[in-house]
PQR file with spaces between the fields and no chain letter, atoms N, CA, C, O and H, PARSE charges and radii, in Angstrom:
ATOM       1  N    UNK     1     -46.473   -8.814   -8.982 -0.4000 1.5000
ATOM       2  CA   UNK     1     -46.908   -9.422   -7.582 -0.0000 2.0000
ATOM       3  C    UNK     1     -45.643   -9.850   -6.791  0.5500 1.7000
ATOM       4  O    UNK     1     -44.782  -10.534   -7.344 -0.5500 1.4000
ATOM       5  N    UNK     2     -45.546   -9.520   -5.724 -0.4000 1.5000
ATOM       6  CA   UNK     2     -44.416   -9.890   -4.752 -0.0000 2.0000
ATOM       7  C    UNK     2     -44.647  -11.106   -4.179  0.5500 1.7000
ATOM       8  O    UNK     2     -45.755  -11.310   -3.683 -0.5500 1.4000
ATOM       9  H    UNK     2     -46.245   -8.963   -5.275  0.4000 1.0000
ATOM      10  N    UNK     3     -43.663  -12.092   -4.152 -0.4000 1.5000
ATOM      11  CA   UNK     3     -43.558  -13.240   -3.565 -0.0000 2.0000
ATOM      12  C    UNK     3     -42.873  -13.147   -2.174  0.5500 1.7000
ATOM      13  O    UNK     3     -42.645  -14.196   -1.571 -0.5500 1.4000
ATOM      14  H    UNK     3     -42.763  -11.926   -4.555  0.4000 1.0000
ATOM      15  N    UNK     4     -42.548  -12.008   -1.658 -0.4000 1.5000
ATOM      16  CA   UNK     4     -41.970  -11.809   -0.308 -0.0000 2.0000
ATOM      17  C    UNK     4     -42.839  -12.616    0.688  0.5500 1.7000
ATOM      18  O    UNK     4     -44.065  -12.540    0.607 -0.5500 1.4000
ATOM      19  H    UNK     4     -42.732  -11.156   -2.149  0.4000 1.0000
ATOM      20  N    UNK     5     -42.302  -13.307    1.525 -0.4000 1.5000
ATOM      21  CA   UNK     5     -42.936  -14.034    2.679 -0.0000 2.0000
ATOM      22  C    UNK     5     -43.968  -15.016    2.221  0.5500 1.7000
ATOM      23  O    UNK     5     -44.896  -15.289    2.983 -0.5500 1.4000
ATOM      24  H    UNK     5     -41.306  -13.370    1.591  0.4000 1.0000
ATOM      25  N    UNK     6     -43.882  -15.567    1.044 -0.4000 1.5000
ATOM      26  CA   UNK     6     -44.936  -16.370    0.418 -0.0000 2.0000
ATOM      27  C    UNK     6     -44.438  -17.767    0.437  0.5500 1.7000
ATOM      28  O    UNK     6     -43.300  -17.988    0.022 -0.5500 1.4000
ATOM      29  H    UNK     6     -43.128  -15.345    0.425  0.4000 1.0000
ATOM      30  N    UNK     7     -45.250  -18.816    0.920 -0.4000 1.5000
ATOM      31  CA   UNK     7     -44.878  -20.197    0.886 -0.0000 2.0000
ATOM      32  C    UNK     7     -45.523  -20.783   -0.355  0.5500 1.7000
ATOM      33  O    UNK     7     -46.706  -20.582   -0.629 -0.5500 1.4000
ATOM      34  H    UNK     7     -46.174  -18.636    1.258  0.4000 1.0000
ATOM      35  N    UNK     8     -44.631  -21.580   -1.158 -0.4000 1.5000
ATOM      36  CA   UNK     8     -45.074  -22.162   -2.393 -0.0000 2.0000
ATOM      37  C    UNK     8     -45.025  -23.724   -2.407  0.5500 1.7000
ATOM      38  O    UNK     8     -44.113  -24.442   -1.997 -0.5500 1.4000
ATOM      39  H    UNK     8     -43.670  -21.743   -0.934  0.4000 1.0000
ATOM      40  N    UNK     9     -46.132  -24.060   -2.933 -0.4000 1.5000
ATOM      41  CA   UNK     9     -46.053  -25.666   -3.314 -0.0000 2.0000
ATOM      42  C    UNK     9     -46.131  -25.908   -4.781  0.5500 1.7000
ATOM      43  O    UNK     9     -47.097  -25.482   -5.413 -0.5500 1.4000
ATOM      44  H    UNK     9     -46.873  -23.477   -3.267  0.4000 1.0000
ATOM      45  N    UNK    10     -45.206  -26.543   -5.335 -0.4000 1.5000
ATOM      46  CA   UNK    10     -45.227  -26.754   -6.772 -0.0000 2.0000
ATOM      47  C    UNK    10     -45.446  -28.289   -7.073  0.5500 1.7000
ATOM      48  O    UNK    10     -44.899  -29.248   -6.529 -0.5500 1.4000
ATOM      49  H    UNK    10     -44.421  -26.889   -4.821  0.4000 1.0000
ATOM      50  N    UNK    11     -46.436  -28.271   -8.129 -0.4000 1.5000
ATOM      51  CA   UNK    11     -46.692  -29.597   -8.682 -0.0000 2.0000
ATOM      52  C    UNK    11     -46.530  -29.486  -10.266  0.5500 1.7000
ATOM      53  O    UNK    11     -47.351  -28.885  -10.960 -0.5500 1.4000
ATOM      54  H    UNK    11     -46.881  -27.492   -8.571  0.4000 1.0000
ATOM      55  N    UNK    12     -45.500  -30.063  -10.728 -0.4000 1.5000
ATOM      56  CA   UNK    12     -45.252  -29.973  -12.256 -0.0000 2.0000
ATOM      57  C    UNK    12     -45.897  -31.100  -12.866  0.5500 1.7000
ATOM      58  O    UNK    12     -46.513  -31.896  -12.157 -0.5500 1.4000
ATOM      59  H    UNK    12     -44.833  -30.551  -10.164  0.4000 1.0000
ATOM      60  N    UNK    13     -45.817  -31.254  -14.145 -0.4000 1.5000
ATOM      61  CA   UNK    13     -46.503  -32.326  -15.106 -0.0000 2.0000
ATOM      62  C    UNK    13     -45.075  -32.916  -15.858  0.5500 1.7000
ATOM      63  O    UNK    13     -44.115  -32.277  -16.289 -0.5500 1.4000
ATOM      64  H    UNK    13     -45.316  -30.607  -14.721  0.4000 1.0000
ATOM      65  N    UNK    14     -45.305  -34.261  -15.841 -0.4000 1.5000
ATOM      66  CA   UNK    14     -44.146  -34.992  -16.542 -0.0000 2.0000
ATOM      67  C    UNK    14     -44.217  -34.568  -18.079  0.5500 1.7000
ATOM      68  O    UNK    14     -43.190  -34.300  -18.703 -0.5500 1.4000
ATOM      69  H    UNK    14     -46.084  -34.780  -15.491  0.4000 1.0000
ATOM      70  N    UNK    15     -45.533  -34.522  -18.675 -0.4000 1.5000
ATOM      71  CA   UNK    15     -45.463  -34.086  -20.182 -0.0000 2.0000
ATOM      72  C    UNK    15     -45.524  -32.612  -20.305  0.5500 1.7000
ATOM      73  O    UNK    15     -45.593  -32.170  -21.451 -0.5500 1.4000
ATOM      74  H    UNK    15     -46.367  -34.741  -18.168  0.4000 1.0000
ATOM      75  N    UNK    16     -45.511  -31.823  -19.372 -0.4000 1.5000
ATOM      76  CA   UNK    16     -45.551  -30.408  -19.526 -0.0000 2.0000
ATOM      77  C    UNK    16     -44.333  -29.689  -18.745  0.5500 1.7000
ATOM      78  O    UNK    16     -43.190  -29.955  -19.116 -0.5500 1.4000
ATOM      79  H    UNK    16     -45.455  -32.182  -18.440  0.4000 1.0000
ATOM      80  N    UNK    17     -44.493  -28.974  -17.900 -0.4000 1.5000
ATOM      81  CA   UNK    17     -43.469  -28.311  -17.237 -0.0000 2.0000
ATOM      82  C    UNK    17     -43.121  -29.033  -15.979  0.5500 1.7000
ATOM      83  O    UNK    17     -43.969  -29.103  -15.089 -0.5500 1.4000
ATOM      84  H    UNK    17     -45.421  -28.758  -17.598  0.4000 1.0000
ATOM      85  N    UNK    18     -42.043  -29.532  -15.843 -0.4000 1.5000
ATOM      86  CA   UNK    18     -41.560  -30.399  -14.456 -0.0000 2.0000
ATOM      87  C    UNK    18     -41.388  -29.556  -13.330  0.5500 1.7000
ATOM      88  O    UNK    18     -41.045  -28.391  -13.529 -0.5500 1.4000
ATOM      89  H    UNK    18     -41.354  -29.475  -16.566  0.4000 1.0000
ATOM      90  N    UNK    19     -41.570  -29.959  -12.202 -0.4000 1.5000
ATOM      91  CA   UNK    19     -41.497  -29.060  -11.006 -0.0000 2.0000
ATOM      92  C    UNK    19     -40.092  -28.476  -10.631  0.5500 1.7000
ATOM      93  O    UNK    19     -40.006  -27.356  -10.128 -0.5500 1.4000
ATOM      94  H    UNK    19     -41.849  -30.906  -12.041  0.4000 1.0000
ATOM      95  N    UNK    20     -39.025  -29.230  -10.875 -0.4000 1.5000
ATOM      96  CA   UNK    20     -37.724  -28.525  -10.778 -0.0000 2.0000
ATOM      97  C    UNK    20     -37.385  -27.240  -11.728  0.5500 1.7000
ATOM      98  O    UNK    20     -36.570  -26.364  -11.436 -0.5500 1.4000
ATOM      99  H    UNK    20     -39.095  -30.140  -11.284  0.4000 1.0000
ATOM     100  N    UNK    21     -38.150  -27.292  -12.898 -0.4000 1.5000
ATOM     101  CA   UNK    21     -38.064  -26.135  -13.910 -0.0000 2.0000
ATOM     102  C    UNK    21     -38.763  -24.938  -13.288  0.5500 1.7000
ATOM     103  O    UNK    21     -38.286  -23.809  -13.402 -0.5500 1.4000
ATOM     104  H    UNK    21     -38.812  -28.003  -13.136  0.4000 1.0000
ATOM     105  N    UNK    22     -39.989  -25.201  -12.576 -0.4000 1.5000
ATOM     106  CA   UNK    22     -40.705  -24.096  -11.961 -0.0000 2.0000
ATOM     107  C    UNK    22     -39.974  -23.616  -10.767  0.5500 1.7000
ATOM     108  O    UNK    22     -40.012  -22.419  -10.482 -0.5500 1.4000
ATOM     109  H    UNK    22     -40.376  -26.118  -12.484  0.4000 1.0000
ATOM     110  N    UNK    23     -39.253  -24.539   -9.986 -0.4000 1.5000
ATOM     111  CA   UNK    23     -38.453  -24.241   -8.801 -0.0000 2.0000
ATOM     112  C    UNK    23     -37.362  -23.458   -9.269  0.5500 1.7000
ATOM     113  O    UNK    23     -37.070  -22.467   -8.599 -0.5500 1.4000
ATOM     114  H    UNK    23     -39.222  -25.511  -10.218  0.4000 1.0000
ATOM     115  N    UNK    24     -36.637  -23.740  -10.395 -0.4000 1.5000
ATOM     116  CA   UNK    24     -35.494  -22.853  -10.786 -0.0000 2.0000
ATOM     117  C    UNK    24     -35.903  -21.352  -11.271  0.5500 1.7000
ATOM     118  O    UNK    24     -35.069  -20.447  -11.309 -0.5500 1.4000
ATOM     119  H    UNK    24     -36.874  -24.544  -10.939  0.4000 1.0000
ATOM     120  N    UNK    25     -37.165  -21.186  -11.611 -0.4000 1.5000
ATOM     121  CA   UNK    25     -37.655  -19.929  -12.143 -0.0000 2.0000
ATOM     122  C    UNK    25     -37.813  -19.043  -10.834  0.5500 1.7000
ATOM     123  O    UNK    25     -37.570  -17.839  -10.918 -0.5500 1.4000
ATOM     124  H    UNK    25     -37.843  -21.920  -11.581  0.4000 1.0000
ATOM     125  N    UNK    26     -38.188  -19.565   -9.706 -0.4000 1.5000
ATOM     126  CA   UNK    26     -38.555  -18.957   -8.494 -0.0000 2.0000
ATOM     127  C    UNK    26     -37.353  -18.726   -7.627  0.5500 1.7000
ATOM     128  O    UNK    26     -37.487  -18.059   -6.601 -0.5500 1.4000
ATOM     129  H    UNK    26     -38.385  -20.543   -9.638  0.4000 1.0000
ATOM     130  N    UNK    27     -36.266  -19.195   -7.941 -0.4000 1.5000
ATOM     131  CA   UNK    27     -34.911  -19.107   -7.125 -0.0000 2.0000
ATOM     132  C    UNK    27     -34.666  -17.624   -6.813  0.5500 1.7000
ATOM     133  O    UNK    27     -34.163  -17.327   -5.730 -0.5500 1.4000
ATOM     134  H    UNK    27     -36.157  -19.737   -8.774  0.4000 1.0000
ATOM     135  N    UNK    28     -35.000  -16.669   -7.714 -0.4000 1.5000
ATOM     136  CA   UNK    28     -34.402  -15.328   -7.585 -0.0000 2.0000
ATOM     137  C    UNK    28     -35.558  -14.526   -6.698  0.5500 1.7000
ATOM     138  O    UNK    28     -35.298  -13.361   -6.398 -0.5500 1.4000
ATOM     139  H    UNK    28     -35.409  -16.911   -8.594  0.4000 1.0000
ATOM     140  N    UNK    29     -36.690  -15.038   -6.312 -0.4000 1.5000
ATOM     141  CA   UNK    29     -37.596  -14.659   -5.506 -0.0000 2.0000
ATOM     142  C    UNK    29     -37.225  -14.773   -4.037  0.5500 1.7000
ATOM     143  O    UNK    29     -36.152  -15.242   -3.659 -0.5500 1.4000
ATOM     144  H    UNK    29     -36.901  -15.985   -6.556  0.4000 1.0000
ATOM     145  N    UNK    30     -38.201  -14.308   -3.212 -0.4000 1.5000
ATOM     146  CA   UNK    30     -37.922  -14.466   -1.754 -0.0000 2.0000
ATOM     147  C    UNK    30     -39.046  -15.555   -1.103  0.5500 1.7000
ATOM     148  O    UNK    30     -39.245  -15.670    0.107 -0.5500 1.4000
ATOM     149  H    UNK    30     -39.073  -13.927   -3.519  0.4000 1.0000
ATOM     150  N    UNK    31     -39.709  -16.297   -2.113 -0.4000 1.5000
ATOM     151  CA   UNK    31     -40.551  -17.186   -1.641 -0.0000 2.0000
ATOM     152  C    UNK    31     -39.982  -18.326   -1.013  0.5500 1.7000
ATOM     153  O    UNK    31     -38.804  -18.564   -1.277 -0.5500 1.4000
ATOM     154  H    UNK    31     -39.548  -16.204   -3.095  0.4000 1.0000
ATOM     155  N    UNK    32     -40.623  -19.117   -0.189 -0.4000 1.5000
ATOM     156  CA   UNK    32     -40.232  -20.323    0.428 -0.0000 2.0000
ATOM     157  C    UNK    32     -40.896  -21.478   -0.116  0.5500 1.7000
ATOM     158  O    UNK    32     -42.101  -21.682    0.035 -0.5500 1.4000
ATOM     159  H    UNK    32     -41.580  -18.923    0.026  0.4000 1.0000
ATOM     160  N    UNK    33     -40.035  -22.313   -0.814 -0.4000 1.5000
ATOM     161  CA   UNK    33     -40.642  -23.397   -1.513 -0.0000 2.0000
ATOM     162  C    UNK    33     -40.850  -24.564   -0.582  0.5500 1.7000
ATOM     163  O    UNK    33     -39.809  -25.078   -0.172 -0.5500 1.4000
ATOM     164  H    UNK    33     -39.057  -22.147   -0.936  0.4000 1.0000
ATOM     165  N    UNK    34     -42.025  -25.104   -0.151 -0.4000 1.5000
ATOM     166  CA   UNK    34     -42.317  -26.012    0.860 -0.0000 2.0000
ATOM     167  C    UNK    34     -42.247  -27.345    0.186  0.5500 1.7000
ATOM     168  O    UNK    34     -41.789  -28.320    0.782 -0.5500 1.4000
ATOM     169  H    UNK    34     -42.871  -24.687   -0.484  0.4000 1.0000
ATOM     170  N    UNK    35     -42.659  -27.408   -0.954 -0.4000 1.5000
ATOM     171  CA   UNK    35     -42.730  -28.796   -1.663 -0.0000 2.0000
ATOM     172  C    UNK    35     -42.611  -28.632   -3.115  0.5500 1.7000
ATOM     173  O    UNK    35     -43.198  -27.685   -3.637 -0.5500 1.4000
ATOM     174  H    UNK    35     -43.031  -26.617   -1.438  0.4000 1.0000
ATOM     175  N    UNK    36     -41.835  -29.543   -3.917 -0.4000 1.5000
ATOM     176  CA   UNK    36     -41.746  -29.583   -5.106 -0.0000 2.0000
ATOM     177  C    UNK    36     -41.810  -30.857   -5.634  0.5500 1.7000
ATOM     178  O    UNK    36     -41.153  -31.726   -5.060 -0.5500 1.4000
ATOM     179  H    UNK    36     -41.359  -30.313   -3.493  0.4000 1.0000
ATOM     180  N    UNK    37     -42.612  -31.221   -6.828 -0.4000 1.5000
ATOM     181  CA   UNK    37     -42.790  -32.704   -7.300 -0.0000 2.0000
ATOM     182  C    UNK    37     -43.074  -32.522   -8.765  0.5500 1.7000
ATOM     183  O    UNK    37     -43.529  -31.495   -9.268 -0.5500 1.4000
ATOM     184  H    UNK    37     -43.146  -30.515   -7.294  0.4000 1.0000
ATOM     185  N    UNK    38     -42.767  -33.595   -9.374 -0.4000 1.5000
ATOM     186  CA   UNK    38     -43.271  -33.756  -10.817 -0.0000 2.0000
ATOM     187  C    UNK    38     -44.086  -35.057  -10.968  0.5500 1.7000
ATOM     188  O    UNK    38     -43.522  -36.150  -10.923 -0.5500 1.4000
ATOM     189  H    UNK    38     -42.397  -34.430   -8.965  0.4000 1.0000
ATOM     190  N    UNK    39     -45.461  -34.928  -11.154 -0.4000 1.5000
ATOM     191  CA   UNK    39     -46.390  -36.018  -11.294 -0.0000 2.0000
ATOM     192  C    UNK    39     -46.700  -36.422  -12.780  0.5500 1.7000
ATOM     193  O    UNK    39     -46.493  -35.652  -13.718 -0.5500 1.4000
ATOM     194  H    UNK    39     -45.919  -34.040  -11.190  0.4000 1.0000
ATOM     195  N    UNK    40     -47.182  -37.615  -12.913 -0.4000 1.5000
ATOM     196  CA   UNK    40     -47.816  -38.104  -14.088 -0.0000 2.0000
ATOM     197  C    UNK    40     -49.249  -38.144  -13.995  0.5500 1.7000
ATOM     198  O    UNK    40     -49.763  -38.988  -13.262 -0.5500 1.4000
ATOM     199  H    UNK    40     -47.350  -38.240  -12.151  0.4000 1.0000
ATOM     200  N    UNK    41     -50.001  -37.289  -14.685 -0.4000 1.5000
ATOM     201  CA   UNK    41     -51.291  -37.137  -14.837 -0.0000 2.0000
ATOM     202  C    UNK    41     -51.864  -38.019  -16.007  0.5500 1.7000
ATOM     203  O    UNK    41     -51.845  -37.599  -17.164 -0.5500 1.4000
ATOM     204  H    UNK    41     -49.583  -36.604  -15.281  0.4000 1.0000
ATOM     205  N    UNK    42     -52.350  -39.193  -15.692 -0.4000 1.5000
ATOM     206  CA   UNK    42     -52.786  -40.108  -16.729 -0.0000 2.0000
ATOM     207  C    UNK    42     -54.326  -40.320  -16.664  0.5500 1.7000
ATOM     208  O    UNK    42     -54.881  -41.068  -17.469 -0.5500 1.4000
ATOM     209  H    UNK    42     -52.366  -39.534  -14.752  0.4000 1.0000
């Protein structure tokens, strides 16, 4: 799947995969990251 010209919102989990880790994985793509955050879902 191509991420060219896609806008991405990242919501990571504190006890799972944090937002910055997901953002790092998407750096090589051509996607535009609009928002990235790590939340605590209790």
